[in-house]
C-alpha positions, 0 to 999 in steps of 0.5 A: 764456459760451463763448470764441467768444461775442461779448460786448456787455460788457467783463467777460462774464457779467453776466446774473446782475447784470442779471437781479437788477436787472430782477427787482427792478423786476418784469421777468423776462428769460429767459437765452435772450433775454439770451444771444441779445442778447449774441451778436447781430451789430451792426445795419446802423445801428450799423455805418454809424454806426461808419464815419461816426464814424470819418470824422468823427473824422478831422476833429474829432480832432487829428492830428499835423501836419508839425511834429509838433504836434497840429492839427485839420483845417480842416473841424473848424470845420464844424457839422452842416449844413456837415459834411453838405454836405462829406460829400455832396461827398466822395461819402459818402451820409449823412443830415443827421440822422445827422451831427447825432446822431453829432456830438451823441453825440461832443460835436463842434460847429462854431464859432459866430460869433454875438455874445454878448448883453451886458446892462448890468453892475450896480454892486455898490455900489448898492442895488437899487431896490425892487419896488413897485407904483405905484398907478394913479389914476383921474381920474373926470372924464376917465375915464382912468388917470393914473399907471403900473403897474410889473411886479413 
C-alpha cells in the first residue's frame, strides 16, 4: 500500500491476513478487489452517519460545565423518538430509524420512567411446595369433574 492510499485499517497491509482467512473458507478475493475497497471513499450514508453521530455525541457525551465539572445536556434524557423530534425542530432532516440505529450502535439511550415489576419475594427459610398433579375425580352421577388440576 502506497503512502497516499487511504486505509480502512489502522495498521495497513492486511491483505495477506484477510486473504488467508477467506481462502480457508473457500472464498477467493482478488488483490485488485481488496485494494479497490481500501481506496474507495466513504459512502454518503457513512458520511451522514458520522455527522449525525457528532451531533448526538454533543448531547450524550459529558461536557465541562461552567464550574468545570462534566455534565450531560438535558437532551441526554431523550430516547430515540424525542431525539428525532428534537433534531427535526433544530432543522436537521434525519430519519427516525437512523437516530435509533446510531443511538443503539453507540450505546446511548434515554431515561426509562416505567416502574419495575416487583413480584413476591420468596422466603429462603421455607421449603418449596411440591409440584404435584392433583388427580381430578369424575363424579359419575352428575358427569362433572370434581377437584382441580395443578400445572406442573
